[in-house]
N, C-alpha and C positions, 0 to 999 in steps of 0.2 A: 216253625218257631225259631227265632234267632237267639233266644236265651240259651245259656249253657244247660243242656238237657240233664247232665249229671247233677248239677246243683239243684235244679228245679225238682227232679225226681227224689233226691235225698230229702229235701224239705217237705215234699208231699208225703213221703213215707213216714217221716217224723210226725207230721200232723195226723196221719192215719193211725199210727201207734198211740198217739195221745188220745184220739177219739175212742179207740178200743179201751184204753184205760179209763176214760170217763164213763163209758158204758158199764164197765165192771163196777166202778164206784157207785153208780146209780143203782145197779142191781144189788149191791151190798148195803144200800141205804146209808151211804157215808154222809158226813157232815156237809151241809149246803155250801159253806164258805170254801171248803176244800175242793168241791166240785167246781165252783165258780172260778177259783184260781186256776184250775186246769183248763177250763174253757177259755180263760183269758190268755193262757200260754199258747193254746192251740190257735186262737185268733191271731196272735202275734206271729206265729210261724207262717200262717196263711197270708198275712199281710206282707211279710218279708218275701214270700214266694211271688206274690203279685208284683211287688217292687222290682224283683229280678226280671220278670217278664216284660213289664212296662218300660224299664230302663233299656232293655234290649230292643224293644220296639222303637224307642226314640233314637237310639244309636244306629239302628240299621234301617228299619222300614221308613221312618220319616226322613232320616238323613240321606238315604239313597233314592228318594223319590226323584223321578226323572224330570218332571215338569212342575211349575209352580201350582198348577191345579191339582196334581197328584199329591203334592206336599200338603196343600190346604185340606184335601180330603182326609189324609192321614191324621192331621192335627184335629180336624173336626171329629173323627172317630174317637180320638183320645180324650178330647174335652167332653164329648158325650158320655164316655165311660166315667170320667172323673166326676161329672155332675151326679152320677148315681152313688158315688162314694161319699160325697160331701153333703 
């Protein structure tokens, strides 16, 4: 992985902590909107993590492809992934 491992790990650990908190909230039968807000916050952290990974992919893996065919393959991988997100 070409993304900064420290950044990615920090973000993932933040998301993990948020999920643990959400689990406690559900177990404590907390208010639905409060749980939903925490779910949205966790989703935002995971999306930021994914952006970090994909940005690194573009800057390194795609940019450093040796041949036009290899670059096209990397771009196709990325567009395939993006089609799942949108």
